[in-house]
PDB file of N, CA, C and O in Angstrom:
ATOM      1  N   MET A   1     167.232 306.003 214.660  1.00  0.00           N
ATOM      2  CA  MET A   1     168.545 306.126 214.525  1.00  0.00           C
ATOM      3  C   MET A   1     168.832 306.544 212.900  1.00  0.00           C
ATOM      4  O   MET A   1     168.543 305.726 212.026  1.00  0.00           O
ATOM      5  N   SER A   2     169.255 307.500 212.646  1.00  0.00           N
ATOM      6  CA  SER A   2     169.211 307.439 211.131  1.00  0.00           C
ATOM      7  C   SER A   2     170.440 307.125 210.391  1.00  0.00           C
ATOM      8  O   SER A   2     171.524 307.033 210.967  1.00  0.00           O
ATOM      9  N   THR A   3     170.340 307.011 209.516  1.00  0.00           N
ATOM     10  CA  THR A   3     170.934 305.544 208.382  1.00  0.00           C
ATOM     11  C   THR A   3     172.330 307.369 207.750  1.00  0.00           C
ATOM     12  O   THR A   3     172.092 308.444 207.200  1.00  0.00           O
ATOM     13  N   ILE A   4     173.662 306.672 208.302  1.00  0.00           N
ATOM     14  CA  ILE A   4     175.038 307.473 208.008  1.00  0.00           C
ATOM     15  C   ILE A   4     175.077 307.364 206.445  1.00  0.00           C
ATOM     16  O   ILE A   4     174.510 306.384 205.960  1.00  0.00           O
ATOM     17  N   ILE A   5     175.453 307.920 205.921  1.00  0.00           N
ATOM     18  CA  ILE A   5     175.985 308.351 204.689  1.00  0.00           C
ATOM     19  C   ILE A   5     177.183 308.192 204.654  1.00  0.00           C
ATOM     20  O   ILE A   5     177.723 308.848 205.546  1.00  0.00           O
ATOM     21  N   THR A   6     178.409 307.201 203.585  1.00  0.00           N
ATOM     22  CA  THR A   6     179.594 307.362 203.918  1.00  0.00           C
ATOM     23  C   THR A   6     180.119 307.405 202.621  1.00  0.00           C
ATOM     24  O   THR A   6     179.278 307.123 201.767  1.00  0.00           O
ATOM     25  N   LYS A   7     181.339 307.690 202.158  1.00  0.00           N
ATOM     26  CA  LYS A   7     181.790 307.441 200.774  1.00  0.00           C
ATOM     27  C   LYS A   7     182.842 306.281 200.777  1.00  0.00           C
ATOM     28  O   LYS A   7     183.626 305.945 199.889  1.00  0.00           O
ATOM     29  N   ASN A   8     182.589 305.644 202.313  1.00  0.00           N
ATOM     30  CA  ASN A   8     183.914 304.803 202.381  1.00  0.00           C
ATOM     31  C   ASN A   8     182.673 302.899 201.925  1.00  0.00           C
ATOM     32  O   ASN A   8     181.490 302.649 201.691  1.00  0.00           O
ATOM     33  N   THR A   9     183.452 302.437 201.999  1.00  0.00           N
ATOM     34  CA  THR A   9     182.797 300.531 201.300  1.00  0.00           C
ATOM     35  C   THR A   9     183.103 300.293 202.797  1.00  0.00           C
ATOM     36  O   THR A   9     182.003 300.547 203.288  1.00  0.00           O
ATOM     37  N   THR A  10     183.783 300.015 203.665  1.00  0.00           N
ATOM     38  CA  THR A  10     183.580 299.349 204.837  1.00  0.00           C
ATOM     39  C   THR A  10     183.787 300.674 206.172  1.00  0.00           C
ATOM     40  O   THR A  10     184.598 301.600 206.151  1.00  0.00           O
ATOM     41  N   VAL A  11     182.968 300.419 207.031  1.00  0.00           N
ATOM     42  CA  VAL A  11     182.978 301.168 208.217  1.00  0.00           C
ATOM     43  C   VAL A  11     183.236 300.432 209.702  1.00  0.00           C
ATOM     44  O   VAL A  11     182.847 299.270 209.818  1.00  0.00           O
ATOM     45  N   ILE A  12     183.752 300.956 210.604  1.00  0.00           N
ATOM     46  CA  ILE A  12     183.498 300.178 211.785  1.00  0.00           C
ATOM     47  C   ILE A  12     182.289 300.983 212.587  1.00  0.00           C
ATOM     48  O   ILE A  12     181.888 302.147 212.591  1.00  0.00           O
ATOM     49  N   CYS A  13     181.931 299.798 213.239  1.00  0.00           N
ATOM     50  CA  CYS A  13     180.951 300.107 214.337  1.00  0.00           C
ATOM     51  C   CYS A  13     181.312 299.647 215.410  1.00  0.00           C
ATOM     52  O   CYS A  13     181.799 298.568 215.747  1.00  0.00           O
ATOM     53  N   ARG A  14     180.970 300.769 216.051  1.00  0.00           N
ATOM     54  CA  ARG A  14     180.981 300.321 218.245  1.00  0.00           C
ATOM     55  C   ARG A  14     180.000 300.563 218.767  1.00  0.00           C
ATOM     56  O   ARG A  14     180.066 300.289 219.965  1.00  0.00           O
ATOM     57  N   GLY A  15     178.730 301.104 218.354  1.00  0.00           N
ATOM     58  CA  GLY A  15     177.721 301.099 219.302  1.00  0.00           C
ATOM     59  C   GLY A  15     178.080 302.600 220.012  1.00  0.00           C
ATOM     60  O   GLY A  15     177.110 303.283 220.343  1.00  0.00           O
ATOM     61  N   SER A  16     179.267 303.065 220.225  1.00  0.00           N
ATOM     62  CA  SER A  16     178.900 304.476 220.602  1.00  0.00           C
ATOM     63  C   SER A  16     180.183 304.702 220.849  1.00  0.00           C
ATOM     64  O   SER A  16     180.949 303.755 220.675  1.00  0.00           O
ATOM     65  N   LYS A  17     180.712 305.955 221.296  1.00  0.00           N
ATOM     66  CA  LYS A  17     181.687 306.954 221.043  1.00  0.00           C
ATOM     67  C   LYS A  17     183.049 305.961 222.405  1.00  0.00           C
ATOM     68  O   LYS A  17     184.202 305.537 222.338  1.00  0.00           O
ATOM     69  N   ASN A  18     182.064 306.021 223.347  1.00  0.00           N
ATOM     70  CA  ASN A  18     182.582 305.632 224.393  1.00  0.00           C
ATOM     71  C   ASN A  18     182.768 304.421 224.459  1.00  0.00           C
ATOM     72  O   ASN A  18     181.655 303.896 224.430  1.00  0.00           O
ATOM     73  N   PRO A  19     184.035 303.194 224.578  1.00  0.00           N
ATOM     74  CA  PRO A  19     183.532 302.388 224.294  1.00  0.00           C
ATOM     75  C   PRO A  19     183.072 301.302 225.719  1.00  0.00           C
ATOM     76  O   PRO A  19     182.924 300.080 225.738  1.00  0.00           O
ATOM     77  N   SER A  20     182.930 302.354 226.857  1.00  0.00           N
ATOM     78  CA  SER A  20     182.218 301.742 228.180  1.00  0.00           C
ATOM     79  C   SER A  20     180.515 301.037 228.024  1.00  0.00           C
ATOM     80  O   SER A  20     180.015 300.098 228.643  1.00  0.00           O
ATOM     81  N   TYR A  21     179.771 302.159 226.653  1.00  0.00           N
ATOM     82  CA  TYR A  21     178.855 302.013 226.677  1.00  0.00           C
ATOM     83  C   TYR A  21     178.370 301.269 225.302  1.00  0.00           C
ATOM     84  O   TYR A  21     177.158 301.118 225.147  1.00  0.00           O
ATOM     85  N   GLY A  22     179.377 300.746 224.186  1.00  0.00           N
ATOM     86  CA  GLY A  22     179.126 300.120 223.415  1.00  0.00           C
ATOM     87  C   GLY A  22     179.157 298.730 223.573  1.00  0.00           C
ATOM     88  O   GLY A  22     179.119 298.251 224.706  1.00  0.00           O
ATOM     89  N   HIS A  23     179.283 297.364 221.652  1.00  0.00           N
ATOM     90  CA  HIS A  23     179.536 296.945 221.590  1.00  0.00           C
ATOM     91  C   HIS A  23     180.510 296.320 221.368  1.00  0.00           C
ATOM     92  O   HIS A  23     181.398 297.168 221.455  1.00  0.00           O
ATOM     93  N   PRO A  24     181.288 294.745 220.973  1.00  0.00           N
ATOM     94  CA  PRO A  24     182.493 294.622 220.494  1.00  0.00           C
ATOM     95  C   PRO A  24     182.115 295.270 218.605  1.00  0.00           C
ATOM     96  O   PRO A  24     181.106 295.284 217.899  1.00  0.00           O
ATOM     97  N   LYS A  25     183.355 295.655 218.453  1.00  0.00           N
ATOM     98  CA  LYS A  25     183.805 296.674 217.408  1.00  0.00           C
ATOM     99  C   LYS A  25     182.900 295.827 216.017  1.00  0.00           C
ATOM    100  O   LYS A  25     182.897 294.663 216.415  1.00  0.00           O
ATOM    101  N   VAL A  26     182.405 295.833 215.093  1.00  0.00           N
ATOM    102  CA  VAL A  26     182.171 294.878 213.907  1.00  0.00           C
ATOM    103  C   VAL A  26     182.999 295.886 213.028  1.00  0.00           C
ATOM    104  O   VAL A  26     183.460 296.972 213.381  1.00  0.00           O
ATOM    105  N   TYR A  27     183.094 295.174 211.607  1.00  0.00           N
ATOM    106  CA  TYR A  27     183.250 296.284 210.351  1.00  0.00           C
ATOM    107  C   TYR A  27     181.990 295.757 209.846  1.00  0.00           C
ATOM    108  O   TYR A  27     181.349 294.757 210.166  1.00  0.00           O
ATOM    109  N   ILE A  28     181.767 296.764 208.890  1.00  0.00           N
ATOM    110  CA  ILE A  28     180.058 296.908 207.840  1.00  0.00           C
ATOM    111  C   ILE A  28     180.889 296.896 206.848  1.00  0.00           C
ATOM    112  O   ILE A  28     182.067 297.226 206.977  1.00  0.00           O
ATOM    113  N   ASN A  29     180.369 296.518 205.756  1.00  0.00           N
ATOM    114  CA  ASN A  29     180.163 296.630 203.536  1.00  0.00           C
ATOM    115  C   ASN A  29     179.124 297.114 203.741  1.00  0.00           C
ATOM    116  O   ASN A  29     178.073 296.553 204.054  1.00  0.00           O
ATOM    117  N   THR A  30     179.459 298.819 203.489  1.00  0.00           N
ATOM    118  CA  THR A  30     178.041 299.033 202.913  1.00  0.00           C
ATOM    119  C   THR A  30     177.595 299.147 201.955  1.00  0.00           C
ATOM    120  O   THR A  30     176.692 299.980 201.878  1.00  0.00           O
ATOM    121  N   GLN A  31     178.033 298.275 200.550  1.00  0.00           N
ATOM    122  CA  GLN A  31     177.488 298.361 199.496  1.00  0.00           C
ATOM    123  C   GLN A  31     176.890 296.901 199.791  1.00  0.00           C
ATOM    124  O   GLN A  31     176.227 296.602 198.798  1.00  0.00           O
ATOM    125  N   LYS A  32     176.854 296.073 200.547  1.00  0.00           N
ATOM    126  CA  LYS A  32     175.759 294.962 200.994  1.00  0.00           C
ATOM    127  C   LYS A  32     174.380 295.269 201.849  1.00  0.00           C
ATOM    128  O   LYS A  32     173.449 295.924 201.379  1.00  0.00           O
ATOM    129  N   ASP A  33     174.387 294.823 202.887  1.00  0.00           N
ATOM    130  CA  ASP A  33     173.336 295.007 204.047  1.00  0.00           C
ATOM    131  C   ASP A  33     173.342 296.768 204.426  1.00  0.00           C
ATOM    132  O   ASP A  33     172.571 297.673 204.106  1.00  0.00           O
ATOM    133  N   GLY A  34     174.806 296.727 205.393  1.00  0.00           N
ATOM    134  CA  GLY A  34     174.741 297.845 205.539  1.00  0.00           C
ATOM    135  C   GLY A  34     174.113 298.428 207.214  1.00  0.00           C
ATOM    136  O   GLY A  34     173.706 299.440 207.785  1.00  0.00           O
ATOM    137  N   ARG A  35     174.408 296.901 207.449  1.00  0.00           N
ATOM    138  CA  ARG A  35     173.585 297.595 209.310  1.00  0.00           C
ATOM    139  C   ARG A  35     174.243 296.802 209.853  1.00  0.00           C
ATOM    140  O   ARG A  35     174.648 295.780 209.300  1.00  0.00           O
ATOM    141  N   CYS A  36     174.503 297.147 211.162  1.00  0.00           N
ATOM    142  CA  CYS A  36     175.045 297.022 212.267  1.00  0.00           C
ATOM    143  C   CYS A  36     174.542 295.555 213.039  1.00  0.00           C
ATOM    144  O   CYS A  36     173.735 295.924 213.893  1.00  0.00           O
ATOM    145  N   PRO A  37     174.636 294.486 213.084  1.00  0.00           N
ATOM    146  CA  PRO A  37     174.010 293.318 213.732  1.00  0.00           C
ATOM    147  C   PRO A  37     174.065 293.512 215.479  1.00  0.00           C
ATOM    148  O   PRO A  37     173.637 292.551 216.118  1.00  0.00           O
ATOM    149  N   TYR A  38     174.445 294.407 216.062  1.00  0.00           N
ATOM    150  CA  TYR A  38     174.215 294.492 217.379  1.00  0.00           C
ATOM    151  C   TYR A  38     173.318 295.951 217.484  1.00  0.00           C
ATOM    152  O   TYR A  38     172.396 296.076 218.291  1.00  0.00           O
ATOM    153  N   CYS A  39     173.610 296.704 216.825  1.00  0.00           N
ATOM    154  CA  CYS A  39     172.959 298.104 217.370  1.00  0.00           C
ATOM    155  C   CYS A  39     171.903 298.791 216.563  1.00  0.00           C
ATOM    156  O   CYS A  39     171.013 299.561 216.924  1.00  0.00           O
ATOM    157  N   SER A  40     172.277 298.234 215.158  1.00  0.00           N
ATOM    158  CA  SER A  40     171.220 297.967 214.086  1.00  0.00           C
ATOM    159  C   SER A  40     171.282 299.195 213.221  1.00  0.00           C
ATOM    160  O   SER A  40     170.714 299.578 212.198  1.00  0.00           O
ATOM    161  N   GLN A  41     172.226 299.673 214.065  1.00  0.00           N
ATOM    162  CA  GLN A  41     172.527 300.981 212.701  1.00  0.00           C
ATOM    163  C   GLN A  41     172.874 300.940 211.408  1.00  0.00           C
ATOM    164  O   GLN A  41     173.724 300.191 210.925  1.00  0.00           O
ATOM    165  N   GLU A  42     172.260 301.695 210.873  1.00  0.00           N
ATOM    166  CA  GLU A  42     172.529 301.126 208.942  1.00  0.00           C
ATOM    167  C   GLU A  42     173.290 302.315 208.675  1.00  0.00           C
ATOM    168  O   GLU A  42     173.183 303.405 209.238  1.00  0.00           O
ATOM    169  N   TYR A  43     174.218 301.917 207.579  1.00  0.00           N
ATOM    170  CA  TYR A  43     175.393 302.332 206.961  1.00  0.00           C
ATOM    171  C   TYR A  43     175.263 302.716 205.339  1.00  0.00           C
ATOM    172  O   TYR A  43     175.623 301.630 204.885  1.00  0.00           O
ATOM    173  N   LYS A  44     175.044 303.370 204.408  1.00  0.00           N
ATOM    174  CA  LYS A  44     174.984 303.390 203.050  1.00  0.00           C
ATOM    175  C   LYS A  44     176.297 304.007 202.420  1.00  0.00           C
ATOM    176  O   LYS A  44     177.048 304.878 202.860  1.00  0.00           O
ATOM    177  N   TYR A  45     176.323 303.417 201.473  1.00  0.00           N
ATOM    178  CA  TYR A  45     177.073 303.810 200.699  1.00  0.00           C
ATOM    179  C   TYR A  45     177.315 305.036 199.364  1.00  0.00           C
ATOM    180  O   TYR A  45     176.842 304.775 198.258  1.00  0.00           O
ATOM    181  N   ASN A  46     177.795 305.863 199.506  1.00  0.00           N
ATOM    182  CA  ASN A  46     177.878 307.140 198.676  1.00  0.00           C
ATOM    183  C   ASN A  46     178.898 307.647 197.913  1.00  0.00           C
ATOM    184  O   ASN A  46     179.421 308.716 198.227  1.00  0.00           O
ATOM    185  N   PRO A  47     179.324 306.892 196.749  1.00  0.00           N
ATOM    186  CA  PRO A  47     181.077 307.728 196.473  1.00  0.00           C
ATOM    187  C   PRO A  47     181.093 309.077 196.311  1.00  0.00           C
ATOM    188  O   PRO A  47     182.183 309.621 196.485  1.00  0.00           O
ATOM    189  N   LYS A  48     179.938 309.918 195.954  1.00  0.00           N
ATOM    190  CA  LYS A  48     180.010 311.760 196.652  1.00  0.00           C
ATOM    191  C   LYS A  48     180.155 311.850 197.384  1.00  0.00           C
ATOM    192  O   LYS A  48     180.973 312.737 197.630  1.00  0.00           O
ATOM    193  N   GLN A  49     179.602 311.121 198.522  1.00  0.00           N
ATOM    194  CA  GLN A  49     179.461 311.924 199.697  1.00  0.00           C
ATOM    195  C   GLN A  49     180.940 312.610 200.051  1.00  0.00           C
ATOM    196  O   GLN A  49     182.040 312.208 199.673  1.00  0.00           O
ATOM    197  N   ASN A  50     180.631 313.800 200.915  1.00  0.00           N
ATOM    198  CA  ASN A  50     181.931 314.716 200.911  1.00  0.00           C
ATOM    199  C   ASN A  50     182.637 314.452 201.866  1.00  0.00           C
ATOM    200  O   ASN A  50     183.861 314.528 201.768  1.00  0.00           O
ATOM    201  N   LYS A  51     181.875 313.993 203.287  1.00  0.00           N
ATOM    202  CA  LYS A  51     182.640 313.732 204.694  1.00  0.00           C
ATOM    203  C   LYS A  51     182.147 312.453 204.967  1.00  0.00           C
ATOM    204  O   LYS A  51     180.957 312.161 204.849  1.00  0.00           O
ATOM    205  N   SER A  52     183.014 311.688 205.323  1.00  0.00           N
ATOM    206  CA  SER A  52     182.319 310.002 205.508  1.00  0.00           C
ATOM    207  C   SER A  52     182.540 310.265 207.730  1.00  0.00           C
ATOM    208  O   SER A  52     183.218 311.034 208.412  1.00  0.00           O
ATOM    209  N   HIS A  53     181.505 309.100 208.073  1.00  0.00           N
ATOM    210  CA  HIS A  53     181.742 308.859 209.316  1.00  0.00           C
ATOM    211  C   HIS A  53     182.164 307.274 209.631  1.00  0.00           C
ATOM    212  O   HIS A  53     182.157 306.524 208.655  1.00  0.00           O
ATOM    213  N   GLU A  54     182.386 306.936 210.415  1.00  0.00           N
ATOM    214  CA  GLU A  54     182.555 305.415 211.235  1.00  0.00           C
ATOM    215  C   GLU A  54     181.859 305.054 212.370  1.00  0.00           C
ATOM    216  O   GLU A  54     182.045 303.951 212.884  1.00  0.00           O
TER     217      GLU A  54
END
């Protein structure tokens, strides 16, 4: 799984775009650990990033 770079300090991870296949919604602080406890997706904060992901 690749790291998602975002300009947001908090992101939501659901594990999948389809809720039937994901995990419970969690809010992740990208300035601290930045890793989802369910699926291990990693998010990194970059305030200069042009496009953000959730």
